[in-house]
C-alpha positions in Angstrom: -6.1 -1.6 11.1 -9.1 -3.4 12.4 -10.5 -0.4 14.3 -10.9 3.3 13.4 -9.6 4.0 16.8 -6.1 3.1 15.5 -6.1 6.2 13.2 -4.0 8.3 15.3 -2.4 10.7 12.7 -3.2 12.4 9.4 -0.8 9.9 7.8 -2.9 7.0 9.1 -6.0 8.5 7.5 -4.2 9.2 4.3 -2.9 5.6 4.1 -6.4 4.1 4.7 -7.8 6.4 2.0 -5.2 5.2 -0.5 -5.8 1.6 0.4 -9.6 2.0 0.0 -9.3 3.6 -3.4 -6.3 1.8 -5.0 -5.3 -1.0 -2.6 -6.1 -4.7 -2.4 -5.7 -7.6 -0.1 -3.0 -10.1 -1.0 -4.7 -13.5 -1.2 -1.5 -15.6 -0.9 -0.2 -14.0 2.3 -1.3 -11.7 5.1 -1.0 -8.3 3.7 -2.2 -5.5 1.5 -0.7 -3.8 -1.5 -1.0 -0.6 -3.4 -0.1 -0.1 -7.0 0.2 3.3 -8.7 1.9 5.0 -11.6 2.9 7.8 -9.3 6.3 6.8 -7.9 6.5 9.8 -5.6 3.4 8.6 -3.6 4.7 5.0 -3.4 8.2 6.2 -2.4 6.7 8.5 0.3 4.6 5.6 1.7 7.5 3.1 1.6 9.9 5.6 3.3 7.3 6.5 5.9 6.5 3.0 6.9 10.1 1.8 6.6 9.8 -0.7 3.7 10.8 -0.9 0.1 8.8 -0.8 -3.2 9.1 -2.3 -6.6 8.6 -1.1 -10.1 7.2 -3.2 -12.9 6.2 -2.6 -16.5 4.6 -4.7 -19.2 6.4 -2.6 -21.9 3.1 -1.2 -23.2 1.6 0.8 -20.3 3.2 3.3 -17.8 5.5 1.8 -15.2 3.7 0.9 -12.0 5.1 1.0 -8.5 4.0 -1.4 -5.8 4.4 -1.3 -2.0 3.2 -4.2 0.1 2.4 -4.0 3.8 2.2 -7.1 6.1 -1.0 -7.2 8.1 -1.1 -10.4 10.2 -4.6 -12.0 10.3 -6.1 -9.9 7.6 -7.1 -12.9 5.5 -8.8 -14.7 8.4 
């Protein structure tokens, strides 16, 4: 996603918006991730882009759900 010209659908714009507000770059590999407590959103994203997601909890706070997306060259 190095160019806004690559936003070719409403989903692309939605994904970019979520990543800008709640996402982050993975420093140990080429990719981005999104963590949220809203499983429905994470499941929708994972299903739409054809990947899986993980749930994690520290036992104190709400369960969070994480989807990661490989983006070659993003950390260069």
